[in-house]
C-alpha positions in Angstrom: -38.3 34.7 5.4 -36.6 34.8 2.0 -34.2 37.5 3.4 -33.3 35.2 6.3 -32.5 32.4 4.0 -30.3 34.6 1.8 -28.4 35.8 4.9 -28.0 32.2 6.1 -26.7 31.1 2.7 -24.2 34.0 2.7 -23.0 33.1 6.1 -22.6 29.4 5.2 -20.6 30.4 2.1 -18.4 32.7 4.2 -17.7 29.9 6.7 -16.8 27.5 3.9 -14.5 30.1 2.3 -12.7 30.6 5.6 -12.3 26.9 6.1 -10.9 26.6 2.5 -8.4 29.4 3.2 -7.4 27.8 6.4 -6.8 24.5 4.6 -4.8 26.4 2.0 -2.7 27.9 4.8 -1.9 24.5 6.4 -0.8 23.0 3.1 0.7 26.1 1.5 4.1 24.5 1.2 2.6 22.0 -1.3 0.9 24.6 -3.5 2.1 25.9 -6.8 4.5 28.9 -6.3 2.7 32.2 -7.0 -0.8 30.7 -6.5 -3.3 32.0 -3.9 -3.0 29.0 -1.6 0.8 29.5 -1.4 0.3 33.0 -0.1 -2.0 32.1 2.9 0.0 32.1 6.1 0.2 28.8 7.9 -0.4 30.5 11.2 -3.9 31.6 9.9 -4.7 28.0 9.1 -3.6 26.8 12.5 -5.6 29.4 14.4 -8.8 28.7 12.4 -8.5 24.9 12.8 -7.8 25.2 16.5 -10.9 27.3 16.8 -13.0 24.8 14.8 -11.6 21.9 16.8 -12.7 23.6 20.0 -16.3 23.9 18.8 -16.3 20.5 17.1 -17.3 21.7 13.7 -16.7 20.4 11.1 -16.1 16.9 12.5 -12.7 16.5 10.8 -11.3 19.7 12.2 -9.9 18.2 15.4 -7.9 15.6 13.4 -6.5 18.1 11.0 -5.5 20.5 13.9 -3.8 17.5 15.6 -1.8 16.6 12.5 -0.8 20.2 12.1 0.3 20.4 15.7 2.4 17.2 15.2 4.1 18.7 12.1 5.0 21.8 14.0 6.3 20.0 17.0 3.5 21.2 19.3 3.2 17.7 20.9 1.3 18.6 24.0 -1.4 20.4 21.9 -1.5 17.4 19.6 -2.0 15.0 22.5 -4.9 17.1 23.8 -6.6 17.2 20.4 -6.1 13.5 19.9 -7.5 12.7 23.3 -10.7 14.4 22.2 -11.1 12.3 19.1 -13.6 9.4 19.2 -12.2 5.9 19.3 -11.6 4.6 15.8 -9.3 4.7 12.8 -8.7 8.5 12.7 -7.7 8.5 16.4 -5.4 5.5 15.9 -3.7 7.1 12.9 -3.2 10.4 14.6 -1.8 8.8 17.7 0.5 6.7 15.5 1.9 9.8 13.9 2.5 11.4 17.2 4.3 8.3 18.5 6.4 8.4 15.3 7.3 12.0 15.9 8.2 11.3 19.5 10.5 8.4 18.4 8.4 5.5 19.7 8.4 3.7 16.3 7.3 0.3 17.7 4.2 1.7 19.3 3.5 3.8 16.2 3.6 0.7 13.9 1.1 -1.0 16.2 -1.2 1.9 16.0 -0.8 2.2 12.2 -1.8 -1.5 12.1 -4.9 -0.7 14.2 -5.7 2.1 11.8 -5.3 -0.2 8.8 -2.8 2.3 7.3 -1.4 0.2 4.5 1.1 2.8 3.3 2.8 3.5 6.6 2.7 -0.2 7.7 4.2 -1.2 4.4 7.0 1.3 4.9 7.8 -0.2 8.3 7.6 -3.7 7.0 10.0 -3.0 4.1 12.4 -1.3 6.4 12.5 -4.3 8.7 12.9 -6.6 5.8 15.8 -4.7 4.4 17.4 -4.7 7.8 17.3 -8.5 7.9 14.5 -8.6 10.5 12.1 -10.7 8.3 10.4 -12.4 11.3 9.4 -9.0 12.8 8.2 -7.9 9.4 6.2 -11.1 9.0 4.5 -10.6 12.4 3.5 -7.0 11.4 2.3 -8.2 8.0 0.1 -10.9 9.6 -1.3 -8.3 12.1 -2.1 -5.9 9.2 -4.2 -8.4 7.2 -6.1 -9.4 10.3 -6.9 -5.7 11.0 -7.8 -5.0 7.4 -10.1 -8.0 7.4 -11.8 -6.7 10.5 -12.2 -3.3 8.9 -13.3 -4.9 5.6 -10.9 -2.6 3.8 -11.1 -4.5 0.5 -9.2 -1.8 -1.4 -6.0 -2.6 0.6 -6.4 -6.3 1.4 -5.2 -7.6 -1.9 -1.9 -5.8 -1.7 -1.5 -6.6 2.0 -2.0 -10.3 1.3 0.4 -10.2 -1.6 3.1 -8.6 0.5 2.4 -11.2 3.3 2.8 -13.9 0.7 6.3 -12.6 0.0 7.2 -12.5 3.7 5.9 -16.0 4.3 7.9 -17.3 1.4 11.0 -15.5 2.5 10.7 -17.0 6.0 10.1 -20.5 4.7 6.4 -20.9 5.2 5.4 -22.2 1.8 1.8 -23.2 2.6 1.1 -19.9 4.3 2.7 -18.0 1.4 0.4 -19.7 -1.1 -2.6 -19.1 1.1 -1.8 -15.4 1.2 -1.2 -15.1 -2.5 -4.5 -16.9 -3.1 -6.3 -14.5 -0.7 -4.9 -11.6 -2.7 -6.3 -13.2 -5.9 -9.8 -13.4 -4.2 -9.8 -9.7 -4.0 -8.1 -9.0 -7.3 -8.3 -12.1 -9.5 -7.1 -10.3 -12.6 -3.8 -9.0 -11.1 -0.8 -10.2 -13.0 1.4 -9.3 -10.1 -0.5 -11.6 -7.6 -0.8 -14.4 -10.2 2.9 -14.3 -10.8 3.6 -14.4 -7.0 1.5 -17.5 -6.6 2.8 -19.1 -9.8 6.5 -18.7 -8.8 5.8 -20.0 -5.3 4.1 -23.1 -6.7 7.0 -23.6 -9.1 9.6 -23.1 -6.5 8.1 -25.9 -4.5 7.6 -28.4 -7.3 3.9 -28.1 -8.1 4.4 -27.6 -11.8 0.8 -28.3 -12.8 -0.5 -25.5 -10.5 2.3 -23.2 -11.6 1.6 -23.9 -15.3 -2.1 -23.0 -14.8 -1.3 -19.7 -13.0 1.3 -18.6 -15.6 -1.2 -19.5 -18.3 -3.7 -17.1 -16.7 -1.1 -14.4 -16.8 -0.5 -15.0 -20.5 -4.3 -15.1 -21.2 -4.6 -11.7 -19.5 -1.6 -10.3 -21.3 -0.1 -12.2 -24.2 2.8 -9.8 -24.2 3.8 -10.4 -20.5 7.5 -11.3 -20.5 7.2 -12.7 -16.9 4.2 -14.8 -17.9 5.9 -16.2 -21.0 9.1 -17.0 -19.3 7.2 -18.6 -16.5 5.4 -20.9 -19.0 8.7 -21.7 -20.6 10.4 -22.4 -17.3 7.6 -24.8 -16.2 8.0 -26.5 -19.6 11.7 -26.8 -19.1 11.3 -28.3 -15.7 8.8 -30.8 -17.1 11.3 -31.9 -19.7 9.5 -30.1 -22.5 12.5 -28.5 -24.3 10.5 -27.7 -27.4 7.9 -25.9 -25.3 10.6 -23.9 -23.5 12.2 -22.9 -26.9 8.8 -21.9 -28.2 8.4 -19.4 -25.4 11.9 -18.1 -25.9 11.1 -17.4 -29.6 8.0 -15.4 -28.5 9.9 -13.4 -25.9 12.6 -12.6 -28.4 10.0 -10.9 -30.5 8.5 -9.1 -27.5 11.6 -8.0 -25.6 14.9 -9.1 -27.2 17.0 -7.2 -24.7 15.3 -8.6 -21.6 17.7 -9.7 -18.9 15.2 -12.4 -18.0 15.3 -13.7 -21.5 19.1 -14.0 -21.4 18.9 -15.8 -18.1 16.3 -18.3 -19.3 18.2 -18.9 -22.6 21.2 -19.8 -20.4 19.0 -22.2 -18.4 17.8 -24.0 -21.5 21.3 -24.3 -22.9 22.6 -25.8 -19.7 19.7 -28.2 -19.6 20.3 -29.4 -23.2 24.1 -29.7 -22.8 23.9 -32.3 -20.1 
């Protein structure tokens, strides 16, 4: 009995070693020059993973084989492998990559959204925004947060809501923008970036009390935050508190005397006091 267990253990180790070598072969291009993984032929990795995919072990083999087929332009093989994946995030993501490779970018983005792929959806959103297609970017951003909420992907929701807040603001939806920023803060209440987004949105639409409170939270988290300090000063200036604005200028001069934001804010204070 003991001998059987030893043989079984050796076989398991051998299989794991082959799988590791196959993985090294697929990603050899990313390995350090001169290392063992760099020397493993990609063809070896493809053959091993295609065989593993055909027997369904390990469970992730089919997805990896599909992605390798997409990278190599073997689209028919990729489609066959993807069709064998169970419904879910992995299948949506693999299908999206195939759609992308085939040039169907609109369909790919829809599938990336279904997969909750924050990185790839964000790339698409940013590209649309840069191209002046903010409404399309907004629609995708809204769809992404809905899907991430469904998937309960709390790691990505905060960033997705923050980006949605930017898009809502850019397209003139102040209330929706604030709601998105505040949802981001539900998931990451100590994020200076998300606090600043909400604070600037509040200030931009005249709610100085709310903006002051949000900027104050930034400064409480990081007394050396230039953005937070200038935000507090800007709220003071807009409230008619020139002394408060100058107080924040003095602090920022000690923190970052060469800051372009400081120079801009000093100019705003000078203009306000020269009227």
